[in-house]
Residue, then its C-alpha position, 0 to 999 in steps of 0.5 A: x180963806x173960803x172952804x172951796x179955796x182950801x179944798x182947791x189948794x189941798x187938792x193941788x198939793x195932793x196932786x203934786x204929791x201924787x205926781x212927784x210920787x210917780x216920778x220918784x218911784x220911777x227913778x228910785x223904785x218903791x223900796x228905795x223911795x222915802x216919803x221925804x224924797x217925795x215931799x222934796x220933789x213935790x216941794x211940800x214940807x215932809x210933815x204935810x205929806x201925812x195930812x194927805x197920805x198916811x202911809x207910803x203905800x197910799x202914796x204908791x196908790x196915788x202914783x198908780x192913779x197918776x199913771x192912770x190919769x196920764x194914760x187917760x189923757x194920752x188916750x183921749x188925745x190919740x182918739x182925736x186922730x182919724x184912723x186907728x193906724x194913725x192912733x197906734x203910730x202916734x202911740x209909738x211916737x209918744x213912746x219914742x219921745x220918752x226914750x231917754x227917760x226909758x233908757x235911764x229908768x225903764x217904762x214908768x208903769x212897767x217897772x212899777x208893775x214888776x216891782x209891785x208884783x213881788x209884794x202881797x198887798x194888792x197894789x200889783x192889781x191896781x197897776x195891772x188895771x192901768x196896763x189893762x186900759x192900754x191893752x184894751x185901747x190897743x185891742x179896740x184900734x185893731x178891731x176897728x181895723x177889722x182884725x179878728x185877731x185884735x186881742x193877740x195883736x194888742x198883746x203883741x204890741x204892748x209886749x213889744x213895747x215892754x220888751x224894748x223898754x227893758x232892752x233900752x233900759x238894760x243897754x242904756x240905748x235910746x236908739x233901740x226904742x227908735x228902731x223898734x218903733x219903726x219896725x212896729x210902724x211897718x208891722x201896723x201898715x202890713x195889717x191894714 
């Protein structure tokens, strides 16, 4: 096998482990998740995990990176839409599509941020950077709409989503997210 094939195969396994870590950490939380749980979800022998990640914290960091990549892909797709209003509404639609998952486990990034905030290892800052990317993107959308209060509106939007994610999860009621998304769509329309 050539070195490039080995590298691609290793990269694929590493990415599978990172994606599995993001999913399992979302479903179980950091404290309850073991390396074996992640290996099983990635369909990788548990002994191989240590080849790619020496510690559980390295896997948590990889999960945060997976969240960042997912967000980057989502933003790139949203940016293809012609107006900031359409982009913001499409963001809401994406959140609504995930309402069942949110009802079971909460917002993937938000719950991870909340859990990591209780630790003193710096991973909380890594996940905060992912949230910052979304906040900055939302701010840019409101700024493009001509809003001088773009930062405040972006904070209100993201805070509303995080709040409804918490309520949707707490009450296990995906309908709450749908209702809040409709309200936020009307709010976006009122800002133009």
